[in-house]
N, C-alpha and C positions, 0 to 999 in steps of 0.2 A: 659503301662501308669499307673500312680498312681491315686487313688481316688481323687476327688476334681475338676473334670472338670467343667468349666464354659462356658456359651454360651452367645453371644450377637448378636442382630439382627440389620442389617443395610439394608435398602431398602427391597428387597425381599429375601435376602440371610442370612443364619445363619452362623456365624463363630465359630468354635469349637477351644478353646484354652486349652492346657493342659501343665502342667509342666512335664518335662522329665529329667531323670538322664541318665548318660552315660551307666550304666549297663542295662537300660531298652531298649536301642536302638537295634532294630532288625538288623541282619547282612545285610539284603537287603536294609535298609534305614538308613544311618548314620545321625548324628546330623545335619550336613550341609544340607543334603537333606530335613530334616524336616523343618529347618529354611527357606529354599528356597521355599518349598511348602506353608508354612504358609504365607510367604511374597506374593506369587502369589495369594493366596486366598484373602488376604486383598486388593491387587491391583484390582482384579476382582470385589470384592464387592464395592470398591470405584468407579470403572468405572460405575457399574450399578446404584450406588447411584447418580452419576453425571448425568446420562441419556443423552438425546440429548438436548443441550442448544442453545440459541440464541447467535450468534456471531456478528451479526450486525442488527440493527433495523433502516430501512431507515426513514428519516424525510419525512413528507408529506404522509406517508403511515403507516407502522406498528408502528412506534414510536408515531405518533399522536393518535393512537388507544390505546396506553397504554403499549405496549411491550417494554422491555428493554434488553440490553445485559446481559446475564447470566441467563435469565428466563429458567426454565426447562419445556419442553413441556410434557404435560400429555396426551392429546387427541386432535384429529382433527376430527371435525364433529362427535363427540361422539364415535369415534373409538379409544380405548386406545392405547397408545404407550407402548409396552412391551419391555423387555430386548432384544428380538430378532428383534425389528424394526430397520431398517437401516436408515442412513441419506438420502439415495436415495429414500427409501420408504416414508419418511416424505416429501421430496421435491415433489414427485409425487402427494401426497395427497393435498398439498398446492396449486399446480398449477391447472389451469382450465380456462374456458372461462372468459374473462374480463367482469365484471359486476355481475357475480354470487357471492354468499355469501359463506364464509367459517368461521366456528366456531373453535376457538383455545382455549384450556384450558391449563393453565400453573401454575407452582408454582414459587414463588420468595423467595430467601433467605431473612430472616428477616420479612417476611409477612406470617401470618398464613392462612391456607386454600388454596383452588384452585380458581384461577381467570379465568374467561372466557370472551372472547371478540368475537364479530362477525363483520367482515369487508368484504368489497367487493374486489374481485380480480380485479387487474388492471395491465396495462403495467407499469412496474417500470423503471423509467429513473434515472440512477445513476449519481449524480452530479460529475463533474470533479474537482470543487473547493471543496476540502475536509475540508479545514480549513482556516479561515481568522480571525486573532487575532492580538493583540498588544504584542510585546516582552518587558518584563520588565514593567516599569511604563508607563501608557498611556501618561504621560506628556513628556516622552522622544520622543514620536512621531515616533517610529520604528514599522512598520507593517510587518506582515508575512502572506504569502499566500501559501498554499500547492496545487499544480496543478498536478493532476494524469493522465490526458489524454486530448484529443482534439476531442470532439463530436460536434454535430451541435449547441449546446447552450453554448459552452465554452466561446466564446467572451462575451456574455451577462452576464454570471456568473462572469467573471473576472472584467467586468465594475462595476457590483454591489458590488463586494468585495472591489475594490479600493475605490469606493465612501464611502462605510461603514467605512473603515479605516480612510479616510480623515475626516469624521464627528467625529469619536471618538477622533482623535488627536486634532481637533479644540475645541471640548467640554472640553477636559481635560486641555487645555491651556486657557480657557475662550475666545477663538476666536483670540488669539494673534499669533498662528502659526498653520500650517497644517501639513501634513505628512512630516517628515524629512527624513525618509529612508524606503525602502521597500525591504524585502527579498522574492524573488520568488523561491520557492522550487520545482524543477522539477526532483529531484532524483527518478529514477525508472519509469519515465514517458515514456511509449513506443511509444507515438505519437498518430496519428489519422488523422483527416481530414486536408488537406492542407489549405482549406479556413478558417478553425477555427484558424490555426496557424497564418494566415495573420490577422485575426480579433484581436487576442491577441497582436501581435506585433504592430498593428496600435494604440493600447492604450498606447504604451510606447515610440515609436520613433517619430521624427518630421514629420509633414505633408509633403507629396511629396517625402518621402524617399523610395528607392528601398528596398524591403523586401526579395524577393526570385525570382529566374528565373529558367526556365526549358528548357533544350536544348537536342536534340537527333537526330539521323539519321532518316530522314523521319518524324520527329516530329516538328510541327510548334512551333517556339520559343514563350514562354509565360513569361511575366514579371508582377509580382505583386508589386504594389506600394501603400503606405499609402495615403489615400484620405481624412482623417479626422485629426483634431487636437488631439494630445494625451491628455488623462485626467490626466496623471501623470505629475506634474509640473517639468520642467527641473531642478529645484533646488533640487528635491528629489533624494537622493542617491539610486541607484538600484544595488542590488547584486542578482545574479542568482546561485542557488545551483544545481550542476549536478553531475552525477556519470557515471560509465561505462554502466548503463542500461538506460540512457537518450538517446532517439532515435527519428529518423524521424522528425515528426512535432515539437517535443520539441527541436530538434537540429536546425531547421529553425529559431525558435524564439531566441534561444541562439546565433546563428550565426549572426542574424540581430542586436541584442543588442550589441554584441562584435564589429562587423564591423563598426557600426555607433557610437561607443563610448558613448552610453547612459547608460552603466552599466558595471560591472565587473562580470566575470564568476568565480565561486569558486568551486573547486573540487579537487579530488586526482590527476587526469591526464586528460584523454580525454573522450569524450562521445562515444557512440556506433559506429557511423560512417555509418548510413544508409541514403544514398542520392539518392535513385533510384525512378523514377516515374514508376508506374506499372499499367497496365490495366488488367481487368478481363473479359474474354469472356466465356459465358455459353456454355457447351457442352452437348451432350446427356447423358442420364442415371443420371441426377441430379449431374453432375460434371462440373468443370470449369477449364479454363486454365488461370493462372496468369503469365504475361510476362512483361519484362522491355522495356519501350519505350523511356526513357530519364533519365537525371540526374538533380538533384537540384543544384543551385549555390547561394551562399550567396551574399550580396550586393558588397563585394570586388571582386567577381568573382571566388572565390574558391569553389571547390566541396568537400563536407564532406564525400563522399563515402569512406569507409575504405578498401573494398575488391574489387579486380579486377577479373572479370570472363573472361576466355579465352576458345575458342573452341579448343578441342583436335584434334588429328589426328594420323593416323598410322594404321598398320595392326592388331594390337592386340585390343581386345574389351576394355580393361581398358584404352588404349590410346585414344579412341574415345570419352570419356566422357568430359564434360566441366570441366575445372580446375579453381580453385580459389586460390588466393594468396593475403595476406595482403600487402598493399602498404608499402614499406620500408621507414624508416625515411629519408634516403638520397635522395629519389625520391619525397619527398613532396615539392611542389612549394611554393614560397614566395609571399605573398600578403600584402596589407597595409590597415589599417583601416582609417576612416575619418581623424583622428588626426595623422596619419603616423606611428602607431604601427605595428610591424611585426606580421603577422599571417600566418599559413601554412595550406595547404589543405591535403586531403587524411588521413582519420582516425578520423573523427569526429571533434568536437570543443574542442580545448585545453584550459584548465583553465588558467585564468590570474593570479589568486592567488591560489596556490596549498596547500592543507591541507591533511595530511595523514589520511586515514580512521582509526578511533579508533578500536582497536581490543578488542573483548570481552574476559574477563577472563574465565578460566575453571569454576569458581563458577557461573558467570552470565549464561553461556551456560547450566549448570546443572539445575539452577533454572528455566530457561525458558522452557527447555524440560520436566521437571518434572510436570509442571502445578501447582506448589506450589504457584505461584503468584496469579493465578486466584482463587485457593482454599482459600487463605488468604483474598482476596478481598470479597469473598462470606461470610466468617465468620465475617469479619469486618462490613459488611453491616447489619448484624443482630442486631448490637448494636449502629450503627452510621448512620447518614444521610449525603449523599454526597451533598456538596454545590458548587457553582461556585467559591468560594474562597478557595477551599480545597488545603492544602499543607501537605506534609508528615512532621510531627513534631517528636520530640524525642520520645514521648510516642508511636506513631504509629510504628516507626522504631524498638523500643525495643519489641513491641508486635509481630512484624513480626519475629524478631530473635527468640523469644520464640516459635512461631509457627513452624518455621523451625527446631529448636532443638527437639521439640516433635516428629515431623515427622521422624527425623533422629533416635531417640531412638526407635521408633516403627518399624524401619527397612524399611520404605517406601521411604527413601531418603538417597542416599549415596553421601557424599561430600568429 
């Protein structure tokens, strides 16, 4: 190495940078090895500088006490968070008996010094309605609701979300029109409670409509029917977004909307296809047995279950196991909606309007995996303040391009 070494400090690590010539490279470590090692050192330093950060701050809890996404945790109950502290260790320190207090110290990009809050521990209930907003101009009257699951309060959350969107649409039009359209996004919704699915469907379908039934061998037939007037006006256009990971209770709602012709299902193909009723019986040693007792059926009478399970048989051990097979397209039965449209059973709910899933480019995947988007957001927040009307303008986009280019020159990002 030649004279003229410089050092810079980031976080708790010092990075040594030296200029090298080909003649100075030792046989045991060529130039490529040195570049790779320096790149790894910079990466490790950046990871330690980033520390453990907040990825979600729940409303009515941490958010209301002042924490925000991106905050870097510094200490919990005055116990410092060191480079060796794991996420699991932080989680264990934060957890405790409901009602007890926990002190959290953190740093925020763009704000000088360490902030500390003290908040009571409590049982956190995650909302299933993740977002309720208007698409485009509120005057257009098109609402959007993202529904991620079906817990005990989902019906109440959905009712409040629809009412909110209706008020926004009415205010934007000076009372001349209400909600013109609603997009219900259930992509990736794994389902949940059957009763909550019935509650949500009842907000959308006509009173007295069948929503779902359950039938099984040795299982008393059950029929769930809407007993209340829907809060969504029949003139409001309804579109439901689904994908392959839309399952169970989410399929019950999608199937009822489709069979009763109160909306259209939009997606790439079919939903997951989980239409089984299962009971859970407790067993000794803190274990339990989950077993199937019936199948779900949509208002048209079709079953959305996509896999058939059969009991095996034979002298060999492998033949005695239960076998599963996906229902073939030729074996799917034909059913009809209220207005006479053809729908089929076996394999989930098929989209009425099919849209191909957009494929991410190699550049998008690289940017997402590298974490450069979050890093730029942190840097941006040091000089700017995020508002409700934020949009990415040309200056912000060019600043991001410059940021990525600098990372690329430093060898921290390969595009």
